[in-house]
N, C-alpha and C positions, 0 to 999 in steps of 0.2 A: 371144678377144676383148684386146684391147692384145697390149704390148709383154711379154715375160717378165718376172718379178719378179727381181730384182737381187739377190741371197743374196750370205751370205758366212758360213760358221760354220767357227768356229775352236777346239778342246777344247785345254782348259790344265787339267793336274791332275781328269780326268773333269767338269772343266764347259764344258760348251759353250756359248756367245759366238755369237748368230744377230744380224744385222744384216739387214736386210730391205726393198729399199724396189722398190712397189707399184706398175708402171702404171698408174692410171685417174684420170679428168675426178671423179670426187665431186664433182658436181651437186646440188644441196641444192634445187633445184625450189622458189626463194625468190629468184632472181636474172632482173630483165628483162634481154634482147639490145637492140642499138644500135635497135629498133622499139619497144621499150616490151612488147611480149610475155613470159610468163616461160619460164624455159629450167626444160625437161620437168625431171624427179627423175633422176636416174641416180647410183647410190651403193652401195659394197658391205654387203653386210647380215653377211654370215655367214663367222669365214675360222676354218682349221684347221689346225696344223702338225701334222708326223706328224712324229720326228726317233727309225729304226732298230722298227718299228712299231706302236710308240707315241703315243699323244695328248699332245704335250705343251703346248697352246693350242688356247681354242676361245672367240673371240670377235664379236660382235655388236657389229657398226660402225652407222654413220647417215648423217646429210643433217654434222653441224656437221665432221665430219671432213675435215682438206684436200685437196687437189689429189696424188694420186702419193703415199701416205703410209709413212712411216717407221715402224719397228719395230726396234727392237732389247731382246730377251730372253734369261737364262742358265739351262741347266736341266741336268740329268745325262746325260751322254752319249761318248759314249770316238769315237775317229778311225774313219774308213771308214764311219761307221754312212750308210745316204739318209736326205734328207731330202726331204719331201713337202708344200709349200704347199699350200690350193683353197682358193680362193673362190669366193663367188656376187652376185648382186651384184641389185637391185631390177627388175630386168628376164628378169633372169633367164639371162643370159652369167654363165658359169664359166670359170677357168683354176683348171692347176694349174701346178707349176713342183718341179725336182727339183736336189737338188744331193749334194754329199758331206762331209759332214763330215772337215775337214780337222785 
């Protein structure tokens, strides 16, 4: 579903800084279209980030999060570790993207 997440993970002194931009419409279900009909809710519900096989973030998102959510976080890690980002939305669509810590 959608375009791949854009990720940049850089390690400095044993700390990895991850910048993550997820491509998603994030509709709240409260907006009306030009005809006055409610646009159905469509938003990310669960997000998980793994680095080197261990979970570094689990989050529950909802309709109040803006379109194309951006997250920035820091955690312990090392260069060369595999980074995996997974999310599931309220319609059951899911996405998984991978990167390597530089």
